[in-house]
N, C-alpha and C positions, 0 to 999 in steps of 0.2 A: 067659850073658846076665850082666850086671852090673846091679847096683840101686843106688840112691840114695835116702836119706832128705831131703826137701826141706821147707822151710817156706815159706807163704806169706807176703806182705804182708798188712798190715791190709788186708782187703777188704770193701764194704759189703755188709751181709746185706739180701738182696732175696728177698720171700716164704719166708722162712725158710730161706735157702741161700745159699752163695758160689759162685762160678765159680771152678774150678780151672785154673790156667794151664798145666799140663801133664797128659796123660794117665796115671792111676796104673796099677799093675800089682799094688796090695795096698789094704788098706783103711786107715784111719786109726787109728793105735796108740790102743789103750784106748779107742777112739770117743770123743776128747775135743777141745775145742778152747777156745782162750782168746777171750772177747769182751769188747770194750771198748764202753762206753755212751758216752763222752766223751772228749775230748782230752787230759784230764789223765792219762792214763796208768794208771788203775785198770781191771784186768780181771778177769773171773771165768771160772772153768774150768766147762765145759759138758760132760756127759756126753750118750750118745743121740745122736751124729753118725755118719752113715755116708755114703757115697759112691754117688751116683746117676748115671746115665747118660740124659739126655732128649734126645732129637735129635741125638745124637753129641757133646753138650757133656757134661763133667764136672762134677759139683756136690757140696759136702759141703754134706748135709742135716741139718736139726736137727730134732730129733722133738717140739721145742715151740717157741710162739711166742717169738722172739727177734729184736731189732732193735739197730743197732749196727754194729760192724765186728768181724770175725773172723779169727783165725789158726790154721791147722792145718797140720799135718806129714802126709805120706803117702809112700808109697814109688813110686818112678817106675822105669823102665829107663833106665840110664844110656848106653848106646848102645856100651858097649864090648864 
């Protein structure tokens, strides 16, 4: 199995989570995400982000109340 580290595009945070576009095979490195609060490009680094599976949809779940947009990196199967 080959693995690949991917990074999401800026994704809206809804109910303290973002939808992950591909199924992960690992967790988020260092459990961190970049959160953007506005379109000016300023971001804060958040700890305490984990991957959850709810109804066969994978999410990056924040352990605190967060709003805005987020970017996370995680490991997926490269399919090779």
